[in-house]
C-alpha positions as CSV (number, residue, x, y, z in Angstrom):
1,M,0.0,0.0,0.0
2,K,1.4,3.4,-1.0
3,I,-0.5,6.6,0.0
4,I,-0.2,10.2,-1.2
5,M,-1.4,12.9,1.1
6,L,-2.6,16.1,-0.6
7,V,-2.5,19.4,1.3
8,S,-2.1,23.0,0.0
9,R,0.7,24.1,2.3
10,L,2.6,22.7,5.3
11,N,1.8,25.7,7.6
12,I,2.0,25.6,11.4
13,G,-1.6,24.5,12.1
14,G,-3.7,21.7,13.3
15,T,-4.5,20.0,10.0
16,E,-0.8,20.0,9.0
17,K,0.3,18.6,12.3
18,Y,-2.3,15.9,12.1
19,I,-1.1,14.9,8.6
20,L,2.5,14.7,10.0
21,S,1.4,12.5,13.0
22,L,-0.8,10.3,10.7
23,S,2.0,9.9,8.2
24,R,4.5,8.9,10.9
25,S,2.0,6.4,12.2
26,L,1.4,4.9,8.7
27,L,5.2,4.5,8.2
28,A,5.4,2.7,11.6
29,H,2.7,0.4,10.3
30,G,4.7,-0.4,7.2
31,V,2.6,1.8,4.8
32,Q,4.6,4.0,2.4
33,V,3.6,7.7,2.4
34,G,4.3,10.7,0.3
35,V,2.9,14.3,0.6
36,A,2.2,16.6,-2.3
37,T,2.2,20.3,-1.3
38,D,3.3,23.8,-2.1
39,G,5.8,23.5,0.7
40,G,5.8,25.5,4.0
41,P,7.4,25.9,7.4
42,L,6.7,22.3,8.5
43,A,8.3,20.8,5.4
44,N,11.6,20.0,7.2
45,L,9.7,18.0,9.9
46,F,8.2,15.9,7.2
47,K,11.5,15.3,5.6
48,K,13.1,14.3,8.9
49,A,10.4,11.8,9.5
50,G,11.3,10.1,6.2
51,I,8.1,11.2,4.4
52,K,8.7,11.9,0.7
53,L,7.7,15.4,-0.3
54,H,6.5,16.4,-3.8
55,V,6.5,20.2,-4.2
56,V,3.7,21.1,-6.6
57,P,4.6,23.9,-9.0
58,I,2.8,27.2,-8.5
59,G,0.6,28.1,-11.5
60,K,-2.6,27.2,-13.3
61,K,-4.8,24.5,-11.9
62,S,-4.3,22.4,-15.0
63,K,-0.5,22.5,-14.6
64,R,-0.8,21.4,-11.0
65,I,-3.1,18.5,-11.8
66,S,-0.8,17.4,-14.6
67,F,2.1,17.4,-12.1
68,L,0.1,15.3,-9.6
69,S,-0.9,12.9,-12.4
70,S,2.7,12.3,-13.3
71,I,3.6,11.7,-9.7
72,L,0.9,9.1,-9.3
73,V,2.3,7.2,-12.3
74,K,6.0,7.5,-11.5
75,E,5.7,6.7,-7.8
76,K,2.9,4.0,-8.2
77,Y,0.7,5.4,-5.4
78,T,-2.3,3.3,-4.7
79,L,-4.5,5.7,-2.9
80,I,-5.0,9.5,-2.6
81,H,-5.9,11.1,0.7
82,A,-6.8,14.9,0.4
83,H,-7.1,17.3,3.4
84,D,-8.2,20.8,2.3
85,S,-10.4,22.6,-0.2
86,N,-7.6,23.2,-2.8
87,A,-6.5,19.6,-2.5
88,F,-10.1,18.4,-3.0
89,A,-10.4,20.5,-6.2
90,Q,-7.1,19.1,-7.6
91,A,-7.8,15.5,-6.6
92,V,-11.3,15.2,-8.1
93,T,-10.3,14.1,-11.6
94,L,-7.5,11.8,-10.6
95,P,-9.2,8.7,-9.3
96,Q,-11.1,7.9,-12.5
97,K,-8.0,8.7,-14.7
98,H,-5.6,6.5,-12.7
99,K,-8.1,3.9,-11.3
100,I,-7.1,4.6,-7.7
101,P,-9.4,5.5,-4.8
102,L,-9.7,8.9,-3.2
103,I,-10.4,9.5,0.5
104,I,-11.0,13.0,1.9
105,T,-10.7,14.2,5.5
106,I,-13.0,17.0,6.6
107,H,-11.4,19.1,9.3
108,G,-14.1,21.8,9.7
109,T,-17.1,23.5,8.3
110,Y,-14.9,26.1,6.5
111,H,-14.2,24.0,3.4
112,H,-15.1,25.5,0.0
113,R,-18.5,24.0,-0.6
114,A,-18.3,23.4,-4.4
115,S,-14.8,21.7,-4.0
116,L,-16.1,19.6,-1.0
117,L,-19.2,18.4,-2.8
118,S,-17.3,17.6,-6.0
119,A,-14.7,15.6,-4.1
120,A,-17.4,13.9,-2.0
121,S,-19.1,12.6,-5.1
122,T,-15.8,11.1,-6.4
123,S,-14.3,9.9,-3.1
124,K,-14.8,6.4,-1.6
125,R,-15.0,7.7,2.0
126,L,-15.2,11.0,3.8
127,I,-13.6,11.1,7.2
128,A,-15.1,13.6,9.6
129,V,-13.1,14.5,12.7
130,S,-16.1,15.0,15.0
131,P,-19.7,13.7,15.4
132,K,-21.0,17.3,14.9
133,L,-19.1,17.5,11.7
134,T,-20.7,14.2,10.5
135,K,-24.1,15.8,11.0
136,W,-23.0,18.9,9.1
137,L,-21.9,16.8,6.2
138,V,-25.2,14.9,6.1
139,N,-26.9,18.3,6.0
140,Q,-24.8,19.1,2.9
141,K,-26.7,16.1,1.2
142,I,-23.6,13.8,1.4
143,P,-24.7,10.2,1.7
144,K,-24.3,9.1,5.3
145,N,-22.9,5.6,4.4
146,K,-19.9,7.3,2.8
147,I,-19.0,9.2,6.0
148,Q,-16.9,7.8,8.8
149,M,-16.2,9.6,12.1
150,I,-12.5,9.3,13.1
151,P,-11.2,11.9,15.5
152,N,-7.8,13.7,15.3
153,G,-5.0,11.4,16.5
154,I,-2.3,12.7,18.9
155,D,1.3,11.5,18.9
156,I,1.6,10.8,22.6
157,A,5.4,10.4,22.2
158,T,5.6,14.1,21.2
159,F,2.8,15.4,23.4
160,R,3.4,14.1,26.8
161,P,3.8,15.5,30.4
162,A,7.0,17.5,30.9
163,A,9.0,16.9,34.1
164,N,10.5,20.4,34.4
165,K,8.2,23.4,33.7
166,N,10.9,25.8,34.8
167,H,13.4,24.5,32.1
168,W,10.9,25.4,29.4
169,R,10.1,28.8,30.9
170,K,13.8,29.6,30.9
171,A,14.0,28.5,27.3
172,L,11.2,30.8,26.3
173,R,12.4,33.6,28.6
174,L,9.3,33.6,30.7
175,P,9.2,34.3,34.5
176,Q,9.6,31.2,36.7
177,T,7.1,32.4,39.3
178,A,4.3,33.6,37.1
179,Q,0.9,31.9,36.7
180,I,0.8,31.4,32.9
181,L,-2.1,31.0,30.6
182,V,-1.3,29.8,27.1
183,Y,-3.6,30.2,24.1
184,A,-2.6,28.5,20.9
185,G,-4.4,28.8,17.5
186,R,-4.5,30.5,14.2
187,F,-4.9,34.3,14.2
188,S,-7.2,34.1,11.2
189,P,-10.4,36.1,10.6
190,D,-12.6,33.2,11.9
191,K,-10.5,32.6,15.0
192,Y,-9.4,36.1,15.8
193,P,-12.5,36.7,18.0
194,I,-11.4,33.9,20.3
195,A,-7.9,35.4,20.8
196,R,-9.4,38.8,21.3
197,N,-11.7,37.4,24.1
198,V,-8.6,35.7,25.6
199,V,-6.8,39.0,25.8
200,L,-9.7,40.8,27.3
201,A,-10.2,38.0,29.9
202,A,-6.5,38.2,30.6
203,E,-6.9,41.9,31.4
204,R,-9.6,41.2,33.9
205,I,-7.4,38.6,35.7
206,A,-4.2,40.6,35.6
207,K,-5.9,43.6,37.3
208,Y,-6.0,41.6,40.5
209,N,-3.2,39.1,40.0
210,R,0.3,40.6,39.4
211,Q,1.7,37.1,39.0
212,F,-0.5,36.4,36.0
213,L,0.8,36.3,32.5
214,A,-1.0,35.4,29.2
215,V,1.0,34.0,26.3
216,L,-0.7,33.7,22.9
217,V,1.0,31.7,20.2
218,G,0.1,31.4,16.5
219,P,0.3,32.4,12.9
220,G,-2.3,34.3,10.8
221,P,-3.2,37.5,9.0
222,S,-4.9,39.0,12.1
223,R,-1.7,38.7,14.2
224,S,-0.9,42.5,13.9
225,N,-4.4,43.4,15.2
226,L,-3.8,41.1,18.2
227,V,-0.4,42.7,18.9
228,Q,-1.9,46.1,18.9
229,L,-4.7,45.0,21.2
230,A,-2.2,43.4,23.6
231,A,-0.1,46.6,23.6
232,K,-3.2,48.7,24.6
233,V,-4.1,46.3,27.4
234,N,-0.6,46.2,28.7
235,R,-0.5,50.1,28.7
236,R,-3.8,50.1,30.6
237,L,-2.4,47.6,33.2
238,G,0.9,49.4,33.5
239,R,2.9,46.2,32.9
240,T,3.5,43.5,30.4
241,A,0.8,40.9,31.2
242,I,0.1,39.7,27.7
243,I,2.8,38.4,25.3
244,I,2.2,37.5,21.6
245,L,4.7,34.9,20.5
246,P,5.5,34.0,16.9
247,P,4.3,30.6,15.5
248,M,6.1,27.6,17.0
249,S,6.6,24.3,15.2
250,N,7.2,22.6,18.6
251,I,4.0,23.9,20.2
252,Q,4.3,21.4,23.0
253,H,7.0,23.7,24.5
254,A,4.4,26.4,24.9
255,Y,2.1,23.9,26.7
256,Y,4.9,22.9,29.0
257,V,5.3,26.4,30.4
258,S,1.5,26.8,31.1
259,D,-0.6,26.5,34.2
260,V,-3.8,26.6,32.1
261,V,-4.4,26.3,28.3
262,V,-7.2,27.8,26.3
263,G,-7.8,26.1,23.0
264,T,-10.1,24.2,20.7
265,G,-9.9,21.2,18.5
266,R,-6.5,19.6,18.2
267,V,-4.9,22.2,20.6
268,A,-7.2,21.0,23.4
269,L,-6.2,17.4,22.8
270,E,-2.5,18.2,22.6
271,A,-2.6,20.2,25.8
272,M,-4.5,17.4,27.5
273,A,-1.9,14.9,26.4
274,C,0.7,17.2,28.1
275,A,-1.3,17.0,31.4
276,K,-2.6,20.6,31.3
277,P,-6.1,21.7,32.4
278,V,-7.9,23.0,29.4
279,V,-10.6,25.7,28.9
280,A,-12.3,25.0,25.5
281,A,-13.3,27.9,23.3
282,G,-13.6,27.7,19.5
283,V,-15.1,29.1,16.4
284,A,-18.6,27.9,17.3
285,G,-18.4,29.3,20.8
286,Y,-17.6,28.4,24.4
287,C,-17.5,25.0,26.1
288,G,-15.6,25.9,29.4
289,I,-13.4,23.7,31.6
290,V,-12.8,20.2,30.2
291,Q,-13.7,17.8,32.9
292,Q,-15.2,14.3,33.5
293,K,-18.8,15.4,33.5
294,N,-18.7,17.2,30.1
295,I,-15.8,15.6,28.2
296,D,-18.1,13.5,25.9
297,K,-20.1,16.6,24.9
298,M,-16.8,18.4,24.3
299,V,-15.6,15.6,21.9
300,Q,-18.9,15.8,20.1
301,C,-18.3,19.4,19.1
302,H,-14.5,19.2,18.8
303,F,-14.0,21.4,21.9
304,G,-15.9,24.4,20.5
305,D,-15.0,24.4,16.8
306,H,-18.0,22.4,15.5
307,G,-20.5,23.3,18.1
308,A,-20.6,25.0,21.6
309,F,-22.6,25.4,24.8
310,S,-22.7,29.2,24.9
311,P,-21.1,32.4,23.3
312,I,-17.5,33.3,24.3
313,T,-17.2,36.2,26.7
314,P,-14.3,37.6,28.7
315,E,-16.3,37.2,31.8
316,K,-16.8,33.4,31.3
317,L,-13.2,32.9,30.3
318,S,-11.7,34.8,33.2
319,S,-14.0,33.1,35.7
320,D,-13.0,29.6,34.5
321,I,-9.3,30.4,34.2
322,N,-9.3,31.9,37.7
323,S,-11.0,28.9,39.2
324,L,-8.2,26.7,37.9
325,L,-5.4,29.1,38.9
326,R,-6.8,29.3,42.4
327,N,-7.2,25.5,42.8
328,P,-3.9,23.8,41.7
329,K,-5.1,20.5,43.1
330,K,-8.1,20.5,40.8
331,A,-5.9,21.6,37.9
332,R,-3.5,18.7,38.5
333,A,-6.4,16.2,38.6
334,L,-7.8,17.6,35.3
335,G,-4.3,17.3,33.8
336,K,-4.2,13.6,34.7
337,L,-7.7,13.1,33.3
338,G,-6.5,14.7,30.1
339,V,-3.5,12.3,29.7
340,T,-5.7,9.2,30.4
341,T,-8.4,10.4,27.9
342,V,-6.0,11.1,25.1
343,K,-4.1,7.8,25.6
344,R,-7.3,5.8,25.7
345,R,-9.3,7.5,22.9
346,F,-7.1,9.7,20.7
347,S,-3.6,8.0,20.4
348,I,-2.4,8.3,16.8
349,K,-1.4,4.6,17.0
350,T,-5.1,3.7,17.4
351,I,-6.4,6.3,15.0
352,G,-3.8,5.3,12.4
353,S,-4.9,1.7,12.6
354,R,-8.5,2.8,12.0
355,I,-7.6,4.8,8.9
356,I,-5.5,1.9,7.5
357,Q,-8.6,-0.2,7.9
358,I,-10.5,2.3,5.7
359,Y,-7.6,2.2,3.1
360,K,-7.9,-1.6,2.9
361,E,-11.7,-1.5,2.5
362,V,-11.6,0.9,-0.5
363,N,-8.4,-0.5,-2.2
């Protein structure tokens, strides 16, 4: 079995990290993997993992499809697995021409509808990463028997509890004694409102807690807006209580320095795997503190990205963050729950095996 993954760019983001984790897992299972992409900041991590990269030439769609077609023939790939809207559009004509199956993974509701529906009609299976997303796909008139729900898999060898928080704080030049909140995510137009609410919640907390520090990490076009907002808040507070860091390819290092993580989707799972208490807030809205009584509901809606319990507000965020900062014992217990949950339900080894089973069914 020889799989080619299609993705527009290897940017620092959840989809790209998932493809990396999945590709590593497939290699460990003896499946050959290549990735066709425009390149990007994570390209070296793929190369180091022994994953063959095919850099698609920038240009007209027909030229790109022709390039992909030649790769399929030359490398003898037996299955195409596409992961974003551009990849869907490029992949749609290839299965019939080369007599090989197409599988697409749907990572969110943001995909270009025409590309999604076109690829869905050609693909053998659609993998949805959450139950809510499965329902959304059915509402798009995609046959339910084509859809399989398989959540994001987490590489628990990479995302694991860190023994020494202070070592990582020193590495990132952060104060040893601070109570640190970390928010990780794309600073894109759809996710900027989450980051904005995190900054405003941080201001509420920092007014009464001089040990508090909020660290926001991520790429995206709204980054400059966030930097400006953080600067205004820091001026109002009279100190640097909010720091905006550049994107990190090793985002686990940011989780290691934290006392609490705010995140959604894959970020929530990664932080849980690192034994950090998580407050879930996503594109769809607010879910709150991830704990035993609500974790199944959180999984259903991908921790706020594909559904939510209520709108996000600075008041709700600051209240939940404060409750964890003031109760370290509870925070530690929730961290242990997170590690156990990810190991049992979201390990990439388990998820990789499930995806290989789909590959075998359609090949």
